[in-house]
C-alpha positions as CSV (number, residue, x, y, z in Angstrom):
1,M,14.5,-19.0,-3.4
2,A,13.3,-18.7,-0.1
3,K,10.8,-21.5,1.4
4,M,7.4,-20.4,2.9
5,E,8.0,-21.9,6.4
6,Y,5.6,-24.5,7.8
7,N,3.8,-25.4,10.5
8,S,4.9,-29.0,10.9
9,T,2.4,-29.5,13.9
10,T,-0.6,-28.7,11.5
11,D,-1.4,-31.1,8.8
12,D,-3.4,-29.3,6.0
13,I,-1.1,-25.9,4.9
14,D,-3.9,-24.9,2.4
15,S,-6.8,-24.9,6.0
16,S,-7.8,-21.3,6.1
17,E,-6.6,-21.1,9.3
18,N,-2.7,-21.3,8.2
19,I,-3.7,-18.8,5.2
20,K,-4.6,-16.4,8.4
21,R,-1.6,-17.1,10.5
22,C,0.4,-16.8,7.3
23,A,2.8,-13.9,7.8
24,I,2.3,-12.4,4.4
25,A,-1.8,-12.6,4.8
26,K,-2.0,-9.1,6.9
27,P,0.2,-6.8,4.8
28,Q,-1.1,-8.4,1.4
29,N,-4.7,-7.1,3.1
30,M,-3.2,-4.0,4.2
31,I,-1.9,-3.1,0.5
32,A,-4.4,-4.7,-1.2
33,G,-6.4,-2.3,-3.7
34,K,-5.9,-0.6,-6.9
35,W,-4.7,2.7,-5.5
36,K,-3.0,2.0,-2.3
37,L,0.3,1.3,-3.2
38,T,0.5,4.5,-5.5
39,I,-1.4,6.6,-2.5
40,L,1.5,5.3,-0.3
41,W,4.3,6.2,-2.9
42,L,2.9,10.1,-3.1
43,I,2.7,10.8,0.6
44,S,6.0,9.1,1.1
45,M,7.4,12.0,-1.3
46,Q,5.4,14.7,0.5
47,T,2.3,15.6,2.9
48,R,-0.2,16.0,0.6
49,R,-3.7,17.0,0.7
50,F,-6.9,15.3,-0.4
51,N,-7.2,17.0,-3.5
52,E,-3.9,16.9,-4.6
53,L,-4.3,13.3,-4.2
54,Q,-7.0,13.3,-6.6
55,R,-5.3,15.6,-9.1
56,L,-2.1,13.1,-9.1
57,L,-4.2,10.1,-9.5
58,P,-6.9,10.8,-12.8
59,G,-9.2,8.0,-13.1
60,I,-10.0,7.3,-9.0
61,S,-13.3,8.4,-8.0
62,K,-13.5,10.5,-4.5
63,G,-15.3,7.5,-3.0
64,I,-12.9,5.3,-3.7
65,L,-10.1,7.4,-3.1
66,T,-11.6,8.1,0.8
67,R,-11.8,4.5,1.2
68,Q,-8.0,3.8,0.9
69,L,-7.3,6.9,2.8
70,R,-9.6,5.6,5.8
71,E,-8.1,2.2,5.2
72,L,-4.9,3.0,4.6
73,E,-5.2,4.8,8.6
74,T,-7.0,2.3,10.1
75,D,-4.1,-0.5,9.3
76,G,-1.6,2.5,10.8
77,L,0.5,3.4,7.4
78,I,-0.7,7.1,7.4
79,H,-1.7,9.8,9.6
80,R,-5.0,12.2,8.5
81,E,-4.2,15.4,10.3
82,V,-7.3,17.6,10.3
83,Y,-7.1,21.7,10.8
84,K,-9.5,23.5,12.7
85,E,-9.8,26.4,9.7
86,V,-12.3,26.9,7.6
87,P,-13.0,25.6,5.0
88,P,-11.3,22.4,6.7
89,K,-7.9,21.3,5.4
90,V,-6.7,17.8,5.8
91,E,-3.1,16.5,5.3
92,Y,-1.7,12.7,4.7
93,S,1.4,12.0,5.8
94,L,3.3,8.7,6.7
95,T,3.3,7.2,10.2
96,A,6.3,5.2,11.0
97,L,4.8,2.1,10.2
98,G,4.3,3.6,6.9
99,D,7.8,4.7,6.6
100,S,9.3,1.2,7.1
101,F,7.2,0.0,4.5
102,M,9.1,2.0,2.2
103,P,12.2,0.0,1.2
104,I,9.6,-2.6,0.4
105,L,7.7,-0.4,-1.7
106,N,11.1,0.5,-3.1
107,S,12.0,-3.0,-4.0
108,I,8.6,-3.3,-6.1
109,A,9.2,-0.1,-7.7
110,E,12.7,-1.9,-8.8
111,W,11.3,-5.6,-9.8
112,G,8.5,-3.1,-11.8
113,K,11.2,-1.4,-13.9
114,R,13.2,-4.8,-14.6
115,F,9.8,-6.7,-15.4
116,E,8.9,-3.6,-17.9
117,Q,12.4,-4.3,-19.4
118,H,12.1,-7.6,-19.8
119,E,8.7,-7.4,-21.8
120,E,10.6,-4.6,-23.6
121,D,12.9,-7.2,-24.2
122,K,10.8,-9.8,-25.8
123,Q,8.8,-7.3,-28.0
124,L,11.9,-7.2,-30.0
C-alpha cells in the first residue's frame, strides 16, 4: 500500500498547515460535492447543455446544478461556452485538465463496481 509522504521538517503532521499542503487536499476540494463526479462523467461522454444535465440528474435542483457547474468551471475542469442567440445557448465540455482527470474517474468507477460486487457477495 502506498504511504503518504511526510515533511520531516515539521513536528506536527496533523497541523492545519500540513493539511493545506497535502497533495490530496486541492483535488478533494475540486471534486467535493454530491453531483460533481457524475457531472464530470456525463460531460466526458459528450458536450452537454444545462437542461440536458438537469434531465440526466433527477433530484438535482437548478441552483445546485448551477453552483456545481460554476465551481467546476472555476477550478478549470470544464469549459462553459455561451452562444449569442435567442434564447441563449450554453454548452459545457471538458477542458484539457478535466480530460486528464478521466483516468482517475474511470478508476473510481471500477472500484465502485468491485465494491458493489463485494456488497452483493456479503448478502449471500
